[in-house]
C-alpha positions in Angstrom: 88.9 81.3 84.2 89.1 85.1 83.4 88.6 84.7 79.4 85.5 82.4 79.9 83.7 85.1 82.6 84.7 88.0 80.4 82.7 86.1 77.6 79.9 85.8 79.6 80.2 89.3 80.8 80.0 90.6 77.3 76.9 88.5 76.2 75.4 89.7 79.4 76.2 93.7 78.5 75.1 92.5 74.6 71.4 91.2 76.2 71.4 94.0 78.2 72.0 96.5 75.2 69.8 94.8 72.7 66.8 94.7 75.2 66.9 98.5 76.0 67.4 99.0 72.2 71.0 100.5 72.6 74.1 100.2 70.5 76.8 98.2 72.5 79.9 101.0 71.9 77.8 103.1 74.1 78.6 100.7 76.8 82.5 100.6 78.1 83.2 97.4 80.6 85.4 98.6 83.8 87.4 95.5 84.9 87.9 96.3 88.3 91.2 94.4 89.5 91.6 95.8 92.7 93.4 93.6 95.5 94.3 91.4 92.2 97.8 91.1 90.9 99.3 92.4 87.6 99.4 88.9 86.4 95.3 88.8 86.2 95.1 92.3 84.6 97.6 91.0 81.9 95.1 88.0 81.4 92.4 90.2 81.0 94.4 92.7 78.7 95.2 90.0 76.5 91.1 89.4 76.1 91.2 93.0 74.7 89.9 94.5 77.8 91.8 97.8 78.0 89.6 100.2 80.9 90.6 98.7 84.6 89.4 100.4 87.9 90.8 100.7 91.0 89.9 101.5 94.7 93.5 102.5 95.9 95.4 105.1 94.6 98.5 102.8 95.7 97.3 100.2 93.3 97.0 101.9 90.7 99.9 103.7 91.0 101.9 100.6 91.4 100.0 98.6 88.7 100.0 101.5 86.1 103.7 101.5 86.1 104.3 98.1 85.0 101.2 97.2 82.8 101.0 98.3 79.0 100.5 102.1 78.5 97.3 102.3 76.2 95.6 101.2 79.3 93.1 103.3 81.0 92.8 103.4 84.5 89.6 104.5 86.0 89.6 105.7 90.1 86.5 104.5 91.3 87.1 104.3 95.2 86.7 107.0 97.7 89.9 109.4 97.1 91.3 111.0 100.4 92.7 114.8 98.9 96.1 114.3 99.7 96.6 111.5 97.2 95.3 113.2 94.4 98.3 114.3 93.6 100.0 110.8 93.0 96.9 110.1 90.3 96.2 113.0 88.5 98.4 112.8 85.6 97.5 108.6 85.7 94.0 108.1 86.2 91.8 108.3 82.4 89.2 109.2 84.8 88.1 109.9 88.2 84.7 108.3 89.3 84.5 109.2 93.0 84.9 113.1 93.2 82.4 113.4 96.2 82.8 117.0 97.5 83.6 120.4 96.3 86.6 120.3 98.5 88.3 117.3 96.3 87.2 118.9 93.6 89.2 122.1 94.2 92.3 119.8 95.3 92.2 118.2 91.4 91.8 121.4 90.3 95.2 122.2 92.5 97.2 119.2 91.5 95.7 119.1 87.8 97.1 122.6 87.6 100.5 121.6 88.6 100.7 119.3 86.2 99.2 121.4 83.3 96.3 119.1 82.5 92.9 118.8 82.2 91.4 116.2 85.0 88.1 114.5 83.5 86.3 113.7 86.5 82.6 112.4 87.5 80.6 113.2 90.7 79.6 110.5 93.2 75.8 110.4 94.0 74.1 108.5 97.1 71.2 108.1 95.5 70.1 105.4 98.0 70.9 107.9 100.4 72.8 104.9 102.6 74.5 106.6 105.4 77.9 104.1 104.8 78.4 105.5 101.4 80.1 108.5 100.1 78.5 110.8 97.6 76.2 113.9 96.8 72.6 114.1 97.8 70.5 113.9 95.0 69.6 117.7 96.1 73.0 118.7 96.4 74.2 118.1 93.1 73.1 121.1 91.3 75.2 123.2 93.5 78.1 121.4 93.2 78.0 121.3 89.3 77.9 125.3 89.1 80.5 125.2 91.5 82.8 123.2 89.9 82.3 124.1 86.5 84.5 127.0 87.4 87.5 124.7 87.9 89.4 125.1 84.6 91.8 122.5 85.1 88.6 120.1 86.2 86.1 119.1 83.6 82.8 117.2 84.9 82.0 114.2 82.4 78.5 112.7 84.5 77.8 111.1 87.1 78.6 107.9 89.2 76.5 106.3 91.9 77.4 102.5 94.2 74.1 101.6 94.3 73.0 99.0 97.4 73.9 94.8 97.4 70.8 93.8 96.5 69.8 89.9 96.2 67.3 91.1 93.6 69.0 93.8 90.9 65.4 95.2 89.9 65.8 96.8 93.1 67.9 98.9 92.2 66.5 100.0 88.7 65.1 102.5 90.7 68.2 104.2 91.6 69.6 103.8 88.5 66.7 105.6 86.4 67.3 108.3 89.5 71.2 108.9 88.3 69.6 108.7 84.7 66.9 111.6 85.1 69.7 113.9 87.6 72.0 113.6 84.5 69.6 114.8 82.1 68.2 117.6 84.0 71.9 118.6 84.8 72.6 118.3 80.9 69.2 120.7 80.0 70.8 123.7 81.8 74.0 123.8 79.2 76.3 125.0 82.1 79.7 125.8 80.0 82.3 123.1 80.8 80.2 120.2 82.1 79.2 117.4 80.1 76.5 114.5 80.7 78.2 111.8 78.4 78.7 109.4 81.0 77.2 107.6 83.7 79.2 105.0 85.3 76.5 102.7 87.2 76.4 98.8 87.9 78.2 96.2 89.3 78.9 92.2 89.2 75.6 92.2 90.8 73.3 94.8 88.7 75.0 95.7 85.7 72.7 94.7 83.3 70.1 96.5 85.1 72.3 99.5 84.9 72.6 99.1 81.2 69.3 99.3 80.3 69.1 102.5 82.4 71.5 104.2 80.5 74.7 103.1 81.9 77.9 104.0 79.9 80.3 102.7 82.7 79.8 99.7 84.3 82.4 98.4 87.3 82.6 94.5 87.1 85.3 93.0 89.2 84.2 89.4 90.7 82.1 88.6 88.1 85.3 88.6 86.0 88.1 88.1 88.4 86.3 85.9 90.9 86.0 86.7 94.3 88.6 89.1 96.1 91.4 88.7 98.5 91.5 91.3 101.4 94.3 89.8 103.6 96.8 91.4 101.2 97.0 92.8 98.5 98.9 91.7 95.3 101.0 93.9 92.8 
């Protein structure tokens, strides 16, 4: 099933890239493996996937220990400050930096590990009360403050769009995130790069690609519905 689903997702990404006049190489598919057992990760790995996303720190750490070392793990879920130390040297990219306090914690733990930690700033473009992230008007100040942290590097922005039946409804939010990244890039702030846009999930990733996503986060579309009753590792 996973192989077949991956083929469909790949064809959809290619279609969206072609429609937008983009090179397929500009878009990285992150297979969101949260709540899924390591065996399913291995199945996707065998199909050539190397980027996997996890919501929970414990799951990322547990899978990272037992799965191939060339996997790039993406921390995409809300990250608590007291959990940063466990993944700061294991995550290829932290997508969900939603406060300056969290960035400061990443700086502390990255300094201890003597590494530079790449991050994305999470933006609550749709202004949903149930979602984490900076509001649009807060992002520029956050970028300027975080840019001074020597062990943290801002690589771009991330958003979680609303759950909608019609993916076209989220196009406006993807456009806004793209424009925000362009505005920030135009400031030419040291230690800040706006090369990455993490946006689009199973229901709307084609629209996200059309609007400039460089990372799309697809879970259900690859692995099927999630089981939240227990976590298999």
